[in-house]
C-alpha positions as CSV (number, residue, x, y, z in Angstrom):
1,M,0.0,0.0,0.0
2,V,1.4,3.4,-1.0
3,T,1.5,6.1,1.6
4,E,-1.3,8.4,0.6
5,I,-0.8,12.1,0.3
6,K,-3.1,13.5,2.9
7,S,-6.1,15.4,1.5
8,V,-6.0,19.0,2.5
9,D,-8.0,22.1,1.9
10,P,-7.6,23.2,-1.8
11,R,-6.3,26.6,-0.7
12,V,-3.7,25.1,1.6
13,K,-2.7,22.7,-1.2
14,R,-2.3,25.6,-3.7
15,T,-0.2,27.6,-1.2
16,R,2.1,24.7,-0.6
17,Q,2.4,24.2,-4.4
18,L,3.3,27.8,-4.9
19,L,6.0,27.6,-2.2
20,Q,7.4,24.4,-3.6
21,Q,7.4,25.8,-7.2
22,A,9.1,29.0,-6.0
23,F,11.7,26.9,-4.2
24,F,12.4,24.8,-7.3
25,D,12.7,27.9,-9.4
26,L,15.2,29.5,-7.0
27,M,17.2,26.3,-6.8
28,N,17.8,26.6,-10.5
29,E,19.1,30.1,-10.0
30,K,21.3,30.0,-7.0
31,S,22.7,27.9,-4.2
32,F,20.5,26.4,-1.5
33,R,22.6,28.1,1.1
34,S,21.9,31.6,-0.4
35,I,18.1,31.0,-0.7
36,S,16.3,32.6,2.2
37,V,12.7,32.1,3.4
38,Q,12.0,35.7,2.3
39,D,13.2,34.8,-1.2
40,I,10.8,31.8,-1.3
41,A,7.9,33.8,0.1
42,E,8.4,36.7,-2.4
43,R,8.7,34.4,-5.4
44,A,5.5,32.6,-4.3
45,T,3.8,35.9,-3.7
46,V,3.0,35.2,-0.1
47,N,4.3,36.7,3.2
48,R,6.8,35.0,5.6
49,A,4.1,34.3,8.1
50,T,2.3,32.2,5.4
51,F,5.5,30.3,4.7
52,Y,5.9,29.5,8.4
53,A,2.3,28.4,8.6
54,H,3.3,25.6,6.2
55,F,6.9,24.8,6.9
56,E,9.3,25.2,9.8
57,D,12.2,26.3,7.5
58,K,13.6,25.8,4.0
59,Y,14.9,22.3,5.1
60,A,11.4,21.2,6.0
61,L,10.2,22.5,2.6
62,L,12.9,20.6,0.8
63,D,12.1,17.4,2.7
64,S,8.4,17.8,1.9
65,C,9.2,18.3,-1.8
66,I,11.2,15.1,-2.0
67,R,8.7,13.0,-0.1
68,E,5.7,14.2,-2.0
69,S,7.5,13.7,-5.3
70,F,8.3,10.1,-4.4
71,Q,4.7,9.4,-3.2
72,Q,3.3,11.0,-6.3
73,L,5.4,8.9,-8.6
74,L,4.3,5.7,-6.8
75,T,0.7,6.8,-6.8
76,E,0.9,7.2,-10.6
77,R,2.6,3.8,-11.1
78,L,1.1,1.5,-8.6
79,P,-2.6,0.5,-8.3
80,A,-4.7,1.9,-5.5
81,L,-4.3,-0.1,-2.3
82,S,-1.3,-1.9,-3.8
83,S,0.2,-4.9,-1.9
84,L,3.3,-7.0,-1.9
85,S,3.8,-8.7,-5.2
86,S,6.6,-9.2,-7.7
87,T,5.1,-6.8,-10.1
88,N,4.7,-4.0,-7.5
89,M,8.1,-4.7,-6.1
90,H,9.7,-4.3,-9.5
91,I,7.8,-1.0,-10.0
92,L,9.0,0.2,-6.6
93,I,12.6,-0.7,-7.4
94,L,12.5,1.0,-10.8
95,T,11.0,4.1,-9.3
96,V,13.7,4.4,-6.7
97,F,16.4,4.0,-9.4
98,E,14.8,6.7,-11.5
99,L,14.5,9.1,-8.6
100,I,18.0,8.6,-7.4
101,S,19.3,8.9,-11.0
102,Q,17.5,12.3,-11.2
103,I,19.1,13.4,-8.0
104,H,22.6,12.4,-9.1
105,G,22.1,13.0,-12.8
106,G,22.2,16.7,-13.1
107,T,18.7,17.9,-11.9
108,C,20.7,19.6,-9.1
109,S,23.5,22.0,-10.0
110,P,27.0,21.3,-8.4
111,S,26.2,24.0,-5.8
112,H,23.4,21.7,-4.5
113,K,25.5,18.5,-4.2
114,Q,25.7,19.1,-0.4
115,L,22.0,18.3,-0.4
116,D,22.4,14.8,-1.8
117,P,22.3,13.3,1.8
118,L,19.1,15.1,2.5
119,F,17.5,13.9,-0.7
120,E,18.7,10.3,-0.1
121,E,17.5,10.2,3.5
122,A,14.0,11.2,2.6
123,V,13.8,8.7,-0.3
124,Q,15.2,5.9,1.9
125,Q,12.7,6.6,4.6
126,E,9.7,6.7,2.2
127,L,10.9,3.5,0.7
128,Y,11.0,1.9,4.1
129,K,7.5,3.0,4.9
130,V,6.1,1.4,1.7
131,L,7.9,-1.9,2.3
132,Y,6.9,-2.0,6.0
133,D,3.3,-1.4,5.1
134,W,3.3,-4.1,2.4
135,L,5.0,-6.6,4.8
136,K,2.7,-5.8,7.6
137,H,-0.2,-6.8,5.5
138,A,1.5,-9.9,4.0
139,V,2.9,-11.4,7.2
140,P,0.6,-12.3,10.1
141,V,2.1,-10.0,12.7
142,D,2.2,-10.8,16.4
143,A,4.5,-9.7,19.1
144,N,7.2,-12.1,17.9
145,R,7.0,-11.2,14.2
146,T,6.7,-7.4,14.4
147,E,10.5,-7.1,14.9
148,Q,11.0,-9.5,11.9
149,V,8.9,-7.3,9.7
150,E,10.8,-4.2,10.8
151,V,14.2,-5.8,10.2
152,T,13.1,-7.2,6.8
153,A,11.8,-3.8,5.7
154,T,15.0,-2.1,6.8
155,A,17.3,-4.6,5.1
156,I,15.4,-4.6,1.8
157,S,15.0,-0.9,1.7
158,W,18.7,-0.4,2.2
159,A,19.5,-3.1,-0.4
160,I,17.3,-1.3,-3.0
161,F,18.4,2.2,-2.0
162,G,22.1,1.4,-1.7
163,S,22.1,-0.3,-5.1
164,A,20.4,2.7,-6.7
165,V,22.9,5.1,-5.2
166,R,25.9,3.1,-6.2
167,W,24.5,2.6,-9.7
168,S,23.7,6.3,-10.1
169,Q,27.2,7.3,-9.1
170,S,28.9,4.8,-11.4
171,S,29.4,4.7,-15.2
172,R,26.0,3.1,-15.5
173,T,27.1,0.4,-17.9
174,L,23.9,-1.5,-17.1
175,H,20.5,0.0,-17.9
176,K,18.2,0.7,-14.9
177,E,15.9,-2.1,-16.0
178,E,18.7,-4.6,-15.9
179,M,19.8,-3.3,-12.5
180,A,16.3,-3.5,-11.2
181,N,16.1,-7.1,-12.3
182,R,19.3,-8.0,-10.5
183,V,18.2,-6.2,-7.3
184,M,14.9,-8.0,-7.6
185,Q,16.7,-11.3,-7.4
186,V,18.4,-10.3,-4.2
187,V,15.1,-9.0,-2.8
188,N,13.3,-12.2,-3.7
189,G,16.0,-14.2,-1.8
190,G,15.6,-12.1,1.3
191,L,11.8,-12.1,1.3
192,S,11.6,-15.9,0.8
193,Q,12.8,-16.2,4.4
194,V,9.7,-14.2,5.6
195,V,6.9,-14.5,3.0
196,S,6.5,-15.8,-0.6
197,L,6.4,-13.1,-3.2
198,A,3.4,-13.8,-5.4
199,A,3.3,-12.7,-9.1
200,E,0.4,-10.7,-10.3
């Protein structure tokens, strides 16, 4: 099951979108360090108080942008109320590879490379949430198995995420589809100790 983006008042949603777009526009013009909350508010045509009503600071805005982008990608690609299956797992892996590739592939200018760890942390945490939710519904959870689900979700999320980061930083001699297939083999092996991964 994909983490759903919470439904909010249309006006609130629009303001958040204005702030996010203003932030992205500014990121294409100057370094993250030099972007101020005032800059973002002015570009979004709102005041600073409105900014702070939505985000604690520009780091919170960045984190929100990354997480919502990841959730939106999965919402577009996975069926509603998706569950653990080989098809859905493959889509999830490919999505992570594509997003990490975008982060390391030039969507951020060199002046933003210091933000890579922030991007990566948000993606890894969102990936963990999806896997944990799928496993929680696939494995009968009791007091003894909750920890196993957590450990499995952690291990698999890092296997997928780490592979994507390593691939994105390399020469990429293998296409992301081939890499996703190889990672899928590893994931299947790990999951087989906990639950069988059914094909759809």
